[in-house]
N, C-alpha and C positions, 0 to 999 in steps of 0.2 A: 561542547554542543552549546551552541549560541539557542536564548529562546524565539529569537527572533528571525532565524532561516525557515526556508520553507522545507517540508518535506516531501517526499513521491517516491510514489513506488517503479518499481521498475521487473517488474515483475505481472503473469498474467494472472488474474485471480477471478475464480467464481463465488456466489453470494447463493447458496443453495438449502431452502428447509431452516434459514437463520443460520448455518456454518459459512466462513469463509475459507474457502482454500485453495491452493496455486494449483493452477491450471495449465495443463500441456495442451496446448490447441492442436500439436499434430497426431497424437495421439487418443486424447481425451481423457486422460487419465487424472487425476487429483490427491492432492496432498494436503489432509486434515490442518489447519492452522490452530495451535492454541488461542482461546479464548480472546484474550488482550494482543495478540499475535495479529490476529484477524482482523481485527476492529483497526488496527493503525492501518495494514495494508486498504485497507477497504476506504479508509477517509482518507488516507494519504494520495490528492490529486495534485502536489504542487502547487495549488494553489494558495492553502494557510499553512499559516507559521505553527512552531511549536509550542508555544505561547496560547496560542487558538484552538490547538490542539486539547495542552492541558487544561485550560477553562472549561471548554464544551466537553470534556469526560465529568470534572468536577461538578455539570451543571448534570449529568445525570443521578447525582445521588443527593438523597434528603440530607445527608449528613457525609460528605467524600471522606475517605478514609484518610489519613493523617499521611501514609505514606504514599499517597499519589501519584508526587511528582519525581519522589525518585523509582517508583515501578512504570512509570511512561519513561523513564531515561533509561531504565533496563531497557524496555520492551525496543524502541528508537535505537540502541547500541546493537542488538542482539538482531535483529531485521538489517543493520546496515553491514554488519561482521558477515550475515550468512546472503548478503545481493541481492537483496529483495527489496533495498531503501537506500535514498541516496538525498544528503540535503543541499540546497541551494540558498543562497544570498538575496535571490531574487525569485519572484514567481515562476511557475516550470510551464509550460505547455505540454501536456502529455500525448505523448503520440496515439492516433485511431487505437490499436489495437490492446493499449495499457488505460485509457482513459475507462473503462465500463466495464462489468463483470463480463465473463464471455458468453454467458445467455445473452446476452447485449449486444453482440457483435454479431456482424456480415463475418463468418469465420472464411469464406475465400479472401473478401477483401483486406480480412486481416491479415494474413499469409502472406500476401502478395504484400502489401505495405513493411510485411516484418522481413523477407527476404530483399524490398528493396533498401530497407535502411541498414541490412547488414545484422539484422536483432536477431538471438538467440537467445533463449534461457540461461538466465543468470549471469548478463551481459550489465549489469550496473558495471 
């Protein structure tokens, strides 16, 4: 994993009551994510590198944990293995239905665009 790569989500998500979860736009069901996984998914907008993510997370602590880079690496790998996240050598513009939490989307527009793009959950 190269820290200059951009990271981006390929799953629909929700941010509700401070928790991030995966969201199914068709059934309105959600699957809660562990805190670190949720943070990574919510910030994986395709416009920031892994190094920027690490720097951001380090700044969230008065004294960052010693193993923060290893933790973030593990989180990213788990999300890639789970087909929720991808890496790119260049910035990525997310489609409408992945760009924001589900509660900020026009659901009908999102469904229409998903169908047009051939998107289905886990299409990473």
